[in-house]
BALOBA-1460 file (C-alpha; in Angstrom, 3 decimals):
// residues 324
<rec num="1" residu="m" x="15.132" y="7.986" z="0.774"/>
<rec num="2" residu="n" x="18.061" y="5.745" z="1.712"/>
<rec num="3" residu="c" x="17.694" y="2.063" z="2.583"/>
<rec num="4" residu="r" x="17.912" y="2.698" z="6.320"/>
<rec num="5" residu="d" x="15.055" y="5.214" z="6.186"/>
<rec num="6" residu="v" x="12.943" y="2.845" z="4.069"/>
<rec num="7" residu="e" x="13.439" y="0.002" z="6.530"/>
<rec num="8" residu="k" x="12.580" y="2.337" z="9.419"/>
<rec num="9" residu="s" x="9.364" y="3.379" z="7.669"/>
<rec num="10" residu="i" x="8.360" y="-0.247" z="7.052"/>
<rec num="11" residu="y" x="9.116" y="-1.131" z="10.660"/>
<rec num="12" residu="t" x="6.943" y="1.747" z="11.882"/>
<rec num="13" residu="l" x="4.048" y="0.714" z="9.604"/>
<rec num="14" residu="k" x="4.210" y="-2.866" z="10.879"/>
<rec num="15" residu="n" x="4.089" y="-1.610" z="14.451"/>
<rec num="16" residu="v" x="1.051" y="0.533" z="13.603"/>
<rec num="17" residu="l" x="-0.665" y="-2.635" z="12.333"/>
<rec num="18" residu="s" x="-0.441" y="-4.134" z="15.823"/>
<rec num="19" residu="r" x="-2.792" y="-1.436" z="17.115"/>
<rec num="20" residu="c" x="-4.201" y="-0.456" z="13.798"/>
<rec num="21" residu="e" x="-4.126" y="3.269" z="13.068"/>
<rec num="22" residu="l" x="-3.444" y="3.058" z="9.339"/>
<rec num="23" residu="c" x="-6.546" y="5.088" z="8.466"/>
<rec num="24" residu="p" x="-8.671" y="7.700" z="10.254"/>
<rec num="25" residu="r" x="-11.055" y="5.050" z="11.574"/>
<rec num="26" residu="i" x="-8.310" y="4.128" z="14.095"/>
<rec num="27" residu="c" x="-9.799" y="0.751" z="15.026"/>
<rec num="28" residu="h" x="-6.971" y="-0.037" z="17.499"/>
<rec num="29" residu="v" x="-7.228" y="-3.783" z="16.830"/>
<rec num="30" residu="d" x="-4.188" y="-6.043" z="16.699"/>
<rec num="31" residu="r" x="-4.347" y="-7.095" z="13.071"/>
<rec num="32" residu="a" x="-0.906" y="-8.688" z="13.322"/>
<rec num="33" residu="a" x="-2.428" y="-11.141" z="15.820"/>
<rec num="34" residu="g" x="-5.448" y="-11.843" z="13.603"/>
<rec num="35" residu="e" x="-7.925" y="-9.320" z="14.975"/>
<rec num="36" residu="t" x="-10.042" y="-7.414" z="12.472"/>
<rec num="37" residu="g" x="-11.500" y="-3.917" z="12.448"/>
<rec num="38" residu="f" x="-13.653" y="-2.009" z="9.958"/>
<rec num="39" residu="c" x="-11.852" y="-3.389" z="6.898"/>
<rec num="40" residu="n" x="-12.268" y="-6.998" z="8.128"/>
<rec num="41" residu="l" x="-8.632" y="-7.709" z="7.321"/>
<rec num="42" residu="a" x="-6.100" y="-9.378" z="9.566"/>
<rec num="43" residu="g" x="-2.377" y="-8.879" z="9.119"/>
<rec num="44" residu="g" x="-1.884" y="-10.480" z="5.708"/>
<rec num="45" residu="m" x="-2.540" y="-9.061" z="2.252"/>
<rec num="46" residu="l" x="-5.298" y="-10.209" z="-0.109"/>
<rec num="47" residu="i" x="-5.324" y="-9.368" z="-3.807"/>
<rec num="48" residu="s" x="-8.058" y="-9.919" z="-6.382"/>
<rec num="49" residu="v" x="-6.308" y="-9.369" z="-9.706"/>
<rec num="50" residu="h" x="-3.289" y="-7.680" z="-11.246"/>
<rec num="51" residu="l" x="-3.221" y="-6.509" z="-14.839"/>
<rec num="52" residu="p" x="-2.278" y="-3.766" z="-17.276"/>
<rec num="53" residu="h" x="-5.117" y="-1.248" z="-16.855"/>
<rec num="54" residu="y" x="-5.968" y="0.990" z="-19.807"/>
<rec num="55" residu="g" x="-8.806" y="2.934" z="-18.210"/>
<rec num="56" residu="e" x="-6.819" y="5.349" z="-16.055"/>
<rec num="57" residu="e" x="-5.914" y="8.933" z="-16.935"/>
<rec num="58" residu="p" x="-3.816" y="9.099" z="-20.156"/>
<rec num="59" residu="p" x="-0.495" y="9.918" z="-18.412"/>
<rec num="60" residu="l" x="-0.946" y="6.803" z="-16.266"/>
<rec num="61" residu="s" x="-2.324" y="4.281" z="-18.770"/>
<rec num="62" residu="g" x="-0.345" y="5.400" z="-21.790"/>
<rec num="63" residu="e" x="-0.222" y="2.770" z="-24.531"/>
<rec num="64" residu="k" x="0.832" y="-0.186" z="-22.392"/>
<rec num="65" residu="g" x="-1.349" y="0.295" z="-19.353"/>
<rec num="66" residu="a" x="-0.938" y="1.073" z="-15.683"/>
<rec num="67" residu="g" x="0.386" y="-1.872" z="-13.688"/>
<rec num="68" residu="t" x="-2.652" y="-2.110" z="-11.448"/>
<rec num="69" residu="i" x="-2.948" y="-4.456" z="-8.473"/>
<rec num="70" residu="f" x="-6.434" y="-4.625" z="-6.969"/>
<rec num="71" residu="f" x="-6.370" y="-5.362" z="-3.244"/>
<rec num="72" residu="s" x="-9.260" y="-6.641" z="-1.182"/>
<rec num="73" residu="s" x="-11.367" y="-4.454" z="1.103"/>
<rec num="74" residu="c" x="-11.215" y="-0.702" z="1.704"/>
<rec num="75" residu="n" x="-11.245" y="1.715" z="4.603"/>
<rec num="76" residu="l" x="-14.262" y="3.612" z="3.175"/>
<rec num="77" residu="q" x="-16.610" y="1.066" z="1.536"/>
<rec num="78" residu="c" x="-18.839" y="3.704" z="-0.069"/>
<rec num="79" residu="i" x="-22.336" y="2.368" z="-0.705"/>
<rec num="80" residu="y" x="-22.055" y="3.164" z="-4.430"/>
<rec num="81" residu="c" x="-18.576" y="1.671" z="-5.003"/>
<rec num="82" residu="q" x="-18.168" y="0.161" z="-8.465"/>
<rec num="83" residu="n" x="-15.582" y="-2.269" z="-7.036"/>
<rec num="84" residu="y" x="-17.961" y="-3.461" z="-4.304"/>
<rec num="85" residu="q" x="-17.257" y="-7.153" z="-5.071"/>
<rec num="86" residu="i" x="-13.784" y="-6.756" z="-3.594"/>
<rec num="87" residu="s" x="-13.992" y="-3.504" z="-1.600"/>
<rec num="88" residu="h" x="-16.858" y="-4.474" z="0.713"/>
<rec num="89" residu="v" x="-15.557" y="-7.913" z="1.672"/>
<rec num="90" residu="p" x="-12.106" y="-9.444" z="2.201"/>
<rec num="91" residu="a" x="-12.265" y="-11.526" z="-1.001"/>
<rec num="92" residu="g" x="-9.108" y="-12.538" z="-2.793"/>
<rec num="93" residu="q" x="-5.931" y="-14.574" z="-2.680"/>
<rec num="94" residu="p" x="-3.386" y="-14.216" z="0.130"/>
<rec num="95" residu="v" x="-0.049" y="-12.866" z="-1.024"/>
<rec num="96" residu="s" x="3.239" y="-12.425" z="0.795"/>
<rec num="97" residu="a" x="5.498" y="-9.415" z="0.415"/>
<rec num="98" residu="d" x="7.946" y="-11.573" z="-1.512"/>
<rec num="99" residu="a" x="5.257" y="-12.765" z="-3.936"/>
<rec num="100" residu="l" x="3.902" y="-9.230" z="-4.326"/>
<rec num="101" residu="a" x="7.377" y="-8.021" z="-5.250"/>
<rec num="102" residu="d" x="7.421" y="-10.644" z="-7.995"/>
<rec num="103" residu="i" x="4.020" y="-9.396" z="-9.252"/>
<rec num="104" residu="m" x="5.387" y="-5.865" z="-9.449"/>
<rec num="105" residu="l" x="8.319" y="-7.112" z="-11.519"/>
<rec num="106" residu="e" x="5.947" y="-9.143" z="-13.715"/>
<rec num="107" residu="l" x="3.951" y="-6.014" z="-14.505"/>
<rec num="108" residu="q" x="7.162" y="-4.166" z="-15.315"/>
<rec num="109" residu="a" x="8.205" y="-6.998" z="-17.662"/>
<rec num="110" residu="a" x="4.797" y="-6.717" z="-19.365"/>
<rec num="111" residu="g" x="5.649" y="-3.130" z="-20.293"/>
<rec num="112" residu="c" x="3.382" y="-1.319" z="-17.819"/>
<rec num="113" residu="h" x="4.220" y="2.321" z="-17.139"/>
<rec num="114" residu="n" x="3.909" y="2.177" z="-13.341"/>
<rec num="115" residu="i" x="2.874" y="0.090" z="-10.356"/>
<rec num="116" residu="e" x="-0.550" y="1.060" z="-9.006"/>
<rec num="117" residu="p" x="-1.945" y="-0.613" z="-5.861"/>
<rec num="118" residu="v" x="-5.717" y="-0.123" z="-5.355"/>
<rec num="119" residu="t" x="-6.708" y="0.482" z="-2.519"/>
<rec num="120" residu="p" x="-3.372" y="0.436" z="-0.656"/>
<rec num="121" residu="t" x="-4.200" y="1.872" z="2.770"/>
<rec num="122" residu="p" x="-5.285" y="-1.261" z="4.708"/>
<rec num="123" residu="h" x="-2.319" y="-3.202" z="3.245"/>
<rec num="124" residu="l" x="0.378" y="-0.541" z="3.561"/>
<rec num="125" residu="p" x="2.979" y="-2.428" z="5.641"/>
<rec num="126" residu="g" x="3.059" y="-5.345" z="3.193"/>
<rec num="127" residu="i" x="2.936" y="-3.147" z="0.086"/>
<rec num="128" residu="m" x="5.854" y="-0.998" z="1.183"/>
<rec num="129" residu="e" x="7.871" y="-4.067" z="2.171"/>
<rec num="130" residu="a" x="7.161" y="-5.604" z="-1.253"/>
<rec num="131" residu="l" x="8.118" y="-2.361" z="-2.978"/>
<rec num="132" residu="s" x="11.446" y="-2.313" z="-1.162"/>
<rec num="133" residu="l" x="12.133" y="-5.913" z="-2.189"/>
<rec num="134" residu="a" x="11.138" y="-5.222" z="-5.789"/>
<rec num="135" residu="r" x="13.372" y="-2.130" z="-5.964"/>
<rec num="136" residu="k" x="16.308" y="-4.273" z="-4.856"/>
<rec num="137" residu="r" x="15.457" y="-6.766" z="-7.626"/>
<rec num="138" residu="g" x="15.398" y="-4.173" z="-10.375"/>
<rec num="139" residu="l" x="12.014" y="-2.439" z="-10.243"/>
<rec num="140" residu="h" x="12.383" y="1.073" z="-11.649"/>
<rec num="141" residu="l" x="8.768" y="2.053" z="-12.354"/>
<rec num="142" residu="p" x="7.073" y="4.822" z="-10.337"/>
<rec num="143" residu="l" x="4.596" y="3.815" z="-7.643"/>
<rec num="144" residu="v" x="1.106" y="5.281" z="-8.052"/>
<rec num="145" residu="f" x="-0.668" y="5.553" z="-4.687"/>
<rec num="146" residu="n" x="-4.322" y="5.187" z="-5.764"/>
<rec num="147" residu="c" x="-6.411" y="5.807" z="-2.664"/>
<rec num="148" residu="g" x="-9.850" y="7.002" z="-1.591"/>
<rec num="149" residu="g" x="-8.518" y="10.151" z="0.061"/>
<rec num="150" residu="y" x="-9.583" y="9.132" z="3.565"/>
<rec num="151" residu="e" x="-6.053" y="9.021" z="4.926"/>
<rec num="152" residu="r" x="-4.087" y="10.008" z="8.003"/>
<rec num="153" residu="r" x="-1.503" y="12.695" z="7.349"/>
<rec num="154" residu="e" x="0.868" y="10.976" z="9.783"/>
<rec num="155" residu="i" x="0.754" y="7.728" z="7.794"/>
<rec num="156" residu="i" x="1.184" y="9.474" z="4.442"/>
<rec num="157" residu="a" x="4.246" y="11.216" z="5.913"/>
<rec num="158" residu="l" x="5.864" y="7.795" z="6.395"/>
<rec num="159" residu="l" x="5.763" y="7.277" z="2.625"/>
<rec num="160" residu="d" x="7.887" y="10.343" z="1.837"/>
<rec num="161" residu="g" x="10.491" y="9.421" z="-0.779"/>
<rec num="162" residu="q" x="8.876" y="6.072" z="-1.638"/>
<rec num="163" residu="v" x="5.806" y="7.193" z="-3.607"/>
<rec num="164" residu="e" x="6.427" y="8.967" z="-6.909"/>
<rec num="165" residu="i" x="2.815" y="9.667" z="-7.912"/>
<rec num="166" residu="y" x="-0.187" y="10.274" z="-5.678"/>
<rec num="167" residu="l" x="-3.637" y="9.572" z="-7.113"/>
<rec num="168" residu="p" x="-6.106" y="10.337" z="-4.297"/>
<rec num="169" residu="d" x="-9.833" y="10.809" z="-4.564"/>
<rec num="170" residu="f" x="-11.352" y="13.890" z="-3.015"/>
<rec num="171" residu="k" x="-14.862" y="12.503" z="-2.792"/>
<rec num="172" residu="y" x="-16.620" y="14.871" z="-0.434"/>
<rec num="173" residu="g" x="-16.634" y="18.528" z="0.440"/>
<rec num="174" residu="s" x="-19.880" y="18.040" z="2.335"/>
<rec num="175" residu="i" x="-19.858" y="16.378" z="5.756"/>
<rec num="176" residu="e" x="-23.493" y="15.362" z="5.287"/>
<rec num="177" residu="t" x="-22.791" y="13.610" z="1.990"/>
<rec num="178" residu="a" x="-19.729" y="11.869" z="3.423"/>
<rec num="179" residu="k" x="-21.774" y="10.602" z="6.353"/>
<rec num="180" residu="s" x="-24.673" y="9.436" z="4.174"/>
<rec num="181" residu="l" x="-22.627" y="7.634" z="1.531"/>
<rec num="182" residu="s" x="-19.480" y="6.514" z="3.359"/>
<rec num="183" residu="g" x="-20.381" y="6.649" z="7.036"/>
<rec num="184" residu="v" x="-17.702" y="9.178" z="8.016"/>
<rec num="185" residu="v" x="-18.085" y="12.776" z="9.158"/>
<rec num="186" residu="d" x="-14.430" y="13.816" z="9.068"/>
<rec num="187" residu="y" x="-13.721" y="13.028" z="5.404"/>
<rec num="188" residu="p" x="-13.258" y="16.651" z="4.209"/>
<rec num="189" residu="e" x="-10.861" y="17.412" z="7.071"/>
<rec num="190" residu="k" x="-8.784" y="14.229" z="6.718"/>
<rec num="191" residu="a" x="-8.684" y="14.406" z="2.917"/>
<rec num="192" residu="a" x="-7.457" y="18.014" z="2.973"/>
<rec num="193" residu="k" x="-4.734" y="17.330" z="5.546"/>
<rec num="194" residu="s" x="-3.449" y="14.243" z="3.737"/>
<rec num="195" residu="l" x="-3.577" y="16.081" z="0.397"/>
<rec num="196" residu="r" x="-1.374" y="18.843" z="1.808"/>
<rec num="197" residu="e" x="1.165" y="16.221" z="2.867"/>
<rec num="198" residu="m" x="1.085" y="14.581" z="-0.575"/>
<rec num="199" residu="v" x="1.697" y="17.946" z="-2.237"/>
<rec num="200" residu="r" x="4.527" y="18.659" z="0.197"/>
<rec num="201" residu="q" x="6.194" y="15.438" z="-0.926"/>
<rec num="202" residu="v" x="5.684" y="15.429" z="-4.713"/>
<rec num="203" residu="g" x="4.544" y="18.953" z="-5.568"/>
<rec num="204" residu="d" x="1.280" y="20.242" z="-6.990"/>
<rec num="205" residu="s" x="1.805" y="19.280" z="-10.627"/>
<rec num="206" residu="l" x="2.540" y="16.272" z="-12.821"/>
<rec num="207" residu="s" x="5.928" y="15.649" z="-14.423"/>
<rec num="208" residu="l" x="5.844" y="13.787" z="-17.758"/>
<rec num="209" residu="d" x="8.467" y="12.080" z="-19.879"/>
<rec num="210" residu="e" x="8.916" y="12.671" z="-23.612"/>
<rec num="211" residu="q" x="6.062" y="10.256" z="-24.382"/>
<rec num="212" residu="g" x="3.660" y="12.041" z="-22.039"/>
<rec num="213" residu="i" x="3.819" y="9.355" z="-19.347"/>
<rec num="214" residu="a" x="3.754" y="10.462" z="-15.720"/>
<rec num="215" residu="e" x="7.019" y="10.132" z="-13.851"/>
<rec num="216" residu="g" x="6.041" y="11.956" z="-10.670"/>
<rec num="217" residu="g" x="3.584" y="14.324" z="-9.053"/>
<rec num="218" residu="i" x="-0.117" y="14.200" z="-8.351"/>
<rec num="219" residu="i" x="-3.592" y="13.973" z="-9.875"/>
<rec num="220" residu="v" x="-6.662" y="14.430" z="-7.676"/>
<rec num="221" residu="r" x="-9.825" y="12.619" z="-8.718"/>
<rec num="222" residu="h" x="-13.388" y="13.686" z="-8.021"/>
<rec num="223" residu="l" x="-16.380" y="11.556" z="-8.991"/>
<rec num="224" residu="v" x="-19.497" y="13.606" z="-9.736"/>
<rec num="225" residu="l" x="-22.526" y="11.964" z="-8.124"/>
<rec num="226" residu="p" x="-26.158" y="12.481" z="-9.207"/>
<rec num="227" residu="g" x="-27.900" y="15.222" z="-7.284"/>
<rec num="228" residu="c" x="-24.727" y="16.085" z="-5.350"/>
<rec num="229" residu="i" x="-23.442" y="19.153" z="-7.204"/>
<rec num="230" residu="d" x="-23.107" y="21.198" z="-4.002"/>
<rec num="231" residu="n" x="-20.868" y="18.474" z="-2.599"/>
<rec num="232" residu="s" x="-18.707" y="18.626" z="-5.730"/>
<rec num="233" residu="i" x="-18.361" y="22.411" z="-5.521"/>
<rec num="234" residu="e" x="-17.275" y="22.210" z="-1.882"/>
<rec num="235" residu="a" x="-14.755" y="19.487" z="-2.745"/>
<rec num="236" residu="l" x="-13.259" y="21.667" z="-5.490"/>
<rec num="237" residu="k" x="-12.981" y="24.569" z="-3.053"/>
<rec num="238" residu="a" x="-11.137" y="22.357" z="-0.574"/>
<rec num="239" residu="i" x="-8.697" y="21.183" z="-3.253"/>
<rec num="240" residu="r" x="-8.098" y="24.746" z="-4.432"/>
<rec num="241" residu="a" x="-7.342" y="25.801" z="-0.864"/>
<rec num="242" residu="v" x="-4.386" y="23.407" z="-1.018"/>
<rec num="243" residu="s" x="-3.286" y="24.589" z="-4.487"/>
<rec num="244" residu="p" x="-5.014" y="25.859" z="-7.634"/>
<rec num="245" residu="f" x="-2.317" y="24.171" z="-9.729"/>
<rec num="246" residu="i" x="-3.226" y="20.597" z="-8.775"/>
<rec num="247" residu="p" x="-4.246" y="18.554" z="-11.842"/>
<rec num="248" residu="l" x="-7.867" y="17.453" z="-11.528"/>
<rec num="249" residu="s" x="-9.577" y="14.382" z="-12.919"/>
<rec num="250" residu="i" x="-13.311" y="15.086" z="-12.900"/>
<rec num="251" residu="m" x="-15.053" y="11.771" z="-13.401"/>
<rec num="252" residu="s" x="-18.476" y="11.177" z="-14.945"/>
<rec num="253" residu="q" x="-18.457" y="7.384" z="-14.799"/>
<rec num="254" residu="y" x="-20.781" y="6.820" z="-11.832"/>
<rec num="255" residu="t" x="-22.896" y="3.769" z="-12.689"/>
<rec num="256" residu="p" x="-25.701" y="2.564" z="-10.391"/>
<rec num="257" residu="v" x="-24.828" y="-0.695" z="-8.664"/>
<rec num="258" residu="m" x="-27.667" y="-3.127" z="-9.221"/>
<rec num="259" residu="d" x="-26.858" y="-6.084" z="-7.039"/>
<rec num="260" residu="g" x="-29.181" y="-7.567" z="-4.451"/>
<rec num="261" residu="k" x="-28.568" y="-6.338" z="-0.931"/>
<rec num="262" residu="l" x="-26.344" y="-3.475" z="-2.061"/>
<rec num="263" residu="r" x="-29.121" y="-2.247" z="-4.337"/>
<rec num="264" residu="m" x="-31.475" y="-2.039" z="-1.342"/>
<rec num="265" residu="r" x="-28.892" y="-0.093" z="0.655"/>
<rec num="266" residu="v" x="-28.501" y="2.418" z="-2.153"/>
<rec num="267" residu="a" x="-32.247" y="2.864" z="-2.481"/>
<rec num="268" residu="g" x="-32.658" y="3.284" z="1.243"/>
<rec num="269" residu="d" x="-29.910" y="5.863" z="1.630"/>
<rec num="270" residu="d" x="-30.353" y="7.958" z="-1.503"/>
<rec num="271" residu="p" x="-32.741" y="7.154" z="-4.380"/>
<rec num="272" residu="l" x="-30.801" y="9.571" z="-6.588"/>
<rec num="273" residu="l" x="-28.067" y="6.964" z="-6.815"/>
<rec num="274" residu="y" x="-30.322" y="4.869" z="-9.053"/>
<rec num="275" residu="r" x="-29.569" y="7.143" z="-11.991"/>
<rec num="276" residu="r" x="-26.539" y="8.329" z="-13.927"/>
<rec num="277" residu="i" x="-25.426" y="11.930" z="-13.750"/>
<rec num="278" residu="t" x="-26.682" y="14.253" z="-16.454"/>
<rec num="279" residu="k" x="-24.525" y="16.136" z="-18.926"/>
<rec num="280" residu="k" x="-25.728" y="19.368" z="-17.328"/>
<rec num="281" residu="e" x="-24.622" y="18.250" z="-13.851"/>
<rec num="282" residu="y" x="-21.196" y="17.277" z="-15.132"/>
<rec num="283" residu="e" x="-20.734" y="20.525" z="-17.018"/>
<rec num="284" residu="q" x="-21.679" y="22.491" z="-13.887"/>
<rec num="285" residu="v" x="-18.810" y="20.892" z="-11.990"/>
<rec num="286" residu="v" x="-16.273" y="21.262" z="-14.810"/>
<rec num="287" residu="n" x="-17.238" y="24.904" z="-15.318"/>
<rec num="288" residu="a" x="-16.949" y="25.524" z="-11.580"/>
<rec num="289" residu="a" x="-13.411" y="24.110" z="-11.653"/>
<rec num="290" residu="l" x="-12.517" y="26.402" z="-14.551"/>
<rec num="291" residu="d" x="-14.017" y="29.398" z="-12.745"/>
<rec num="292" residu="m" x="-11.873" y="28.566" z="-9.702"/>
<rec num="293" residu="g" x="-8.753" y="28.772" z="-11.841"/>
<rec num="294" residu="f" x="-7.838" y="25.100" z="-12.239"/>
<rec num="295" residu="e" x="-5.928" y="24.810" z="-15.502"/>
<rec num="296" residu="e" x="-5.152" y="21.101" z="-15.874"/>
<rec num="297" residu="i" x="-8.388" y="19.093" z="-15.922"/>
<rec num="298" residu="y" x="-8.941" y="15.564" z="-17.209"/>
<rec num="299" residu="t" x="-12.560" y="15.044" z="-18.258"/>
<rec num="300" residu="q" x="-14.779" y="12.161" z="-19.358"/>
<rec num="301" residu="n" x="-17.733" y="11.847" z="-21.678"/>
<rec num="302" residu="v" x="-21.190" y="11.562" z="-20.155"/>
<rec num="303" residu="d" x="-22.803" y="8.495" z="-21.690"/>
<rec num="304" residu="d" x="-24.776" y="5.355" z="-20.876"/>
<rec num="305" residu="r" x="-21.961" y="2.815" z="-20.894"/>
<rec num="306" residu="a" x="-22.063" y="0.321" z="-18.013"/>
<rec num="307" residu="l" x="-18.680" y="0.812" z="-16.375"/>
<rec num="308" residu="n" x="-18.951" y="-1.479" z="-13.361"/>
<rec num="309" residu="p" x="-16.145" y="-4.062" z="-13.503"/>
<rec num="310" residu="d" x="-16.865" y="-7.726" z="-12.794"/>
<rec num="311" residu="f" x="-14.183" y="-9.127" z="-10.516"/>
<rec num="312" residu="n" x="-15.671" y="-12.600" z="-10.883"/>
<rec num="313" residu="s" x="-14.389" y="-12.519" z="-14.460"/>
<rec num="314" residu="k" x="-10.823" y="-13.102" z="-15.633"/>
<rec num="315" residu="t" x="-11.178" y="-9.798" z="-17.512"/>
<rec num="316" residu="p" x="-12.944" y="-7.455" z="-15.038"/>
<rec num="317" residu="f" x="-12.684" y="-4.494" z="-17.394"/>
<rec num="318" residu="d" x="-14.142" y="-5.622" z="-20.712"/>
<rec num="319" residu="w" x="-13.820" y="-2.127" z="-22.186"/>
<rec num="320" residu="d" x="-10.199" y="-2.121" z="-21.034"/>
<rec num="321" residu="a" x="-9.417" y="-5.301" z="-22.921"/>
<rec num="322" residu="a" x="-11.039" y="-3.920" z="-26.036"/>
<rec num="323" residu="g" x="-8.834" y="-0.869" z="-25.939"/>
<rec num="324" residu="a" x="-5.621" y="-2.711" z="-25.192"/>
């Protein structure tokens, strides 16, 4: 994408912010004027922490970590979110596009393999402006678009040529599960449409350099939830309908969130969320993916490690730091 097209895309995204339609919730509030919608964010960006992250898929973390920038709030706010401290409330430090560009360059200087904003959707105008500034200042790392999958195809289309690697979740194949756990009924439809657009842009595979580090392409994540195997199977079917060649990351790391009010919400909505998934449940989903013909699958161990980060700490990912 040439500079003129990039500037046009950024301009369009900023205009969308004035009657916010960045995600499928389409709140139609003027965030540029300080109004807030579902995400409780106005027009500026808020970030919690930026760091080399060693807990992503191997082609993303490599030996020096993904250059991850955790943004505040989210357009889904799932009741079981492990990042609830920053995803459920607009908590963090304000950052300008200019300052964010400097953070991207700082992560590059630290040796990170990529730049990975999490979750980018509510902050897209500022992120893409910062990316453009950083590219002009010497940023050469790929951008990893790490999102929850609840996206608008039209917005993803504006990113064509600017995102090298897409890393979307495909959380739900079941409308009922999506409604119960994330309060949306159109998740499967919106996730499938946006996934098709991502694949159109970057293909349905992952390109690696000589060291096995991702340079471009896509990985689709699916978190297996306790008692929700049918939902997982339907999600896999929806992904396969886009392409059977898409690399999958089937995640076992669901950890019950035990924190005051959120704990009561989890108990009230689905008592199953009080437990970890079983090895049998996880194997059912992995085997289903294999039976469907998926060939590239990243898997995790099923164990009892507590994997909820603490964003009140300077090192939110203690296991990350240990492996660095």
